[in-house]
C-alpha positions as CSV (number, residue, x, y, z in Angstrom):
1,M,1.9,-14.0,14.8
2,M,3.9,-12.9,11.8
3,I,4.9,-16.5,11.0
4,A,1.4,-17.8,11.5
5,S,0.0,-15.1,9.2
6,G,2.6,-15.8,6.6
7,I,1.8,-19.5,6.6
8,L,-2.0,-18.8,6.4
9,S,-1.5,-16.3,3.6
10,F,0.7,-18.9,1.7
11,I,-2.1,-21.5,2.1
12,Y,-4.8,-19.1,0.8
13,L,-2.6,-17.9,-2.1
14,T,-1.9,-21.6,-3.1
15,Y,-5.6,-22.4,-2.9
16,A,-6.4,-19.4,-5.1
17,I,-3.7,-20.4,-7.7
18,A,-5.1,-24.0,-7.6
19,L,-8.6,-22.6,-8.4
20,V,-7.3,-20.5,-11.3
21,T,-5.3,-23.4,-12.8
22,G,-8.2,-25.8,-12.4
23,F,-6.2,-28.2,-10.1
24,T,-9.1,-28.4,-7.6
25,E,-11.5,-29.8,-10.3
26,S,-9.8,-33.3,-10.2
27,S,-11.9,-36.3,-11.0
28,W,-9.8,-38.4,-8.6
29,A,-11.0,-36.6,-5.4
30,P,-14.3,-34.8,-5.8
31,Y,-13.7,-32.8,-2.6
32,V,-15.3,-29.4,-2.0
33,S,-13.3,-27.3,0.5
34,Y,-14.7,-25.1,3.1
35,L,-14.0,-22.0,1.0
36,G,-15.3,-23.8,-2.0
37,N,-18.8,-23.9,-0.5
38,Y,-18.9,-20.1,-0.6
39,E,-17.9,-20.0,-4.3
40,L,-15.5,-17.1,-3.8
41,R,-13.5,-15.8,-6.8
42,P,-9.8,-16.7,-6.6
43,A,-8.9,-13.0,-6.9
44,L,-10.9,-12.2,-3.8
45,I,-9.2,-15.1,-1.9
46,A,-5.7,-13.9,-3.0
47,F,-6.6,-10.3,-2.0
48,G,-7.7,-11.5,1.4
49,A,-4.5,-13.5,1.9
50,L,-2.4,-10.4,1.0
51,F,-4.5,-8.3,3.3
52,I,-3.8,-10.7,6.2
53,L,-0.1,-10.7,5.4
54,A,0.1,-6.9,5.2
55,G,-1.9,-6.4,8.4
56,A,0.4,-8.7,10.3
57,F,3.5,-7.0,8.9
58,I,2.2,-3.5,9.8
59,T,1.2,-4.7,13.3
60,F,4.6,-6.4,13.8
61,E,6.5,-3.3,12.8
62,Q,4.5,-1.0,15.1
63,I,5.0,-3.4,18.0
64,R,8.7,-3.7,17.3
65,S,9.2,0.1,17.3
66,D,7.2,0.5,20.5
67,Y,9.2,-2.2,22.1
68,R,12.5,-0.5,21.2
69,T,11.3,2.7,22.8
70,Y,10.2,1.1,26.0
71,Y,13.3,-1.0,26.2
72,I,15.6,2.0,26.0
73,E,13.5,3.9,28.6
74,Y,13.6,1.0,31.0
75,L,17.3,0.4,30.4
76,M,18.1,4.1,31.2
77,T,15.8,3.9,34.3
78,D,17.6,0.8,35.6
79,Y,21.0,2.4,35.0
80,L,20.0,5.5,36.9
81,V,18.6,3.5,39.8
82,L,21.7,1.4,40.0
83,E,24.0,4.4,39.9
84,R,22.0,6.1,42.6
85,D,22.2,3.0,44.8
86,S,26.0,2.6,44.4
């Protein structure tokens, strides 16, 4: 999830930079992208990409801390069960 969000954010940020620099207005390939049809401002695209990345990072951190808590609880429970059975 974190890697996929990072890649997606990188693609959107690259696209926003390409819009700002005028790289997408090439005469060689008059191609209009899917986002180009909506005529969004590059700053809005960049903000959306950073929002996706921040949301993924926050979610990943919360899941990781919850996992640590549950792992420690299950580890202690298994230890107690094994000690009782011995």
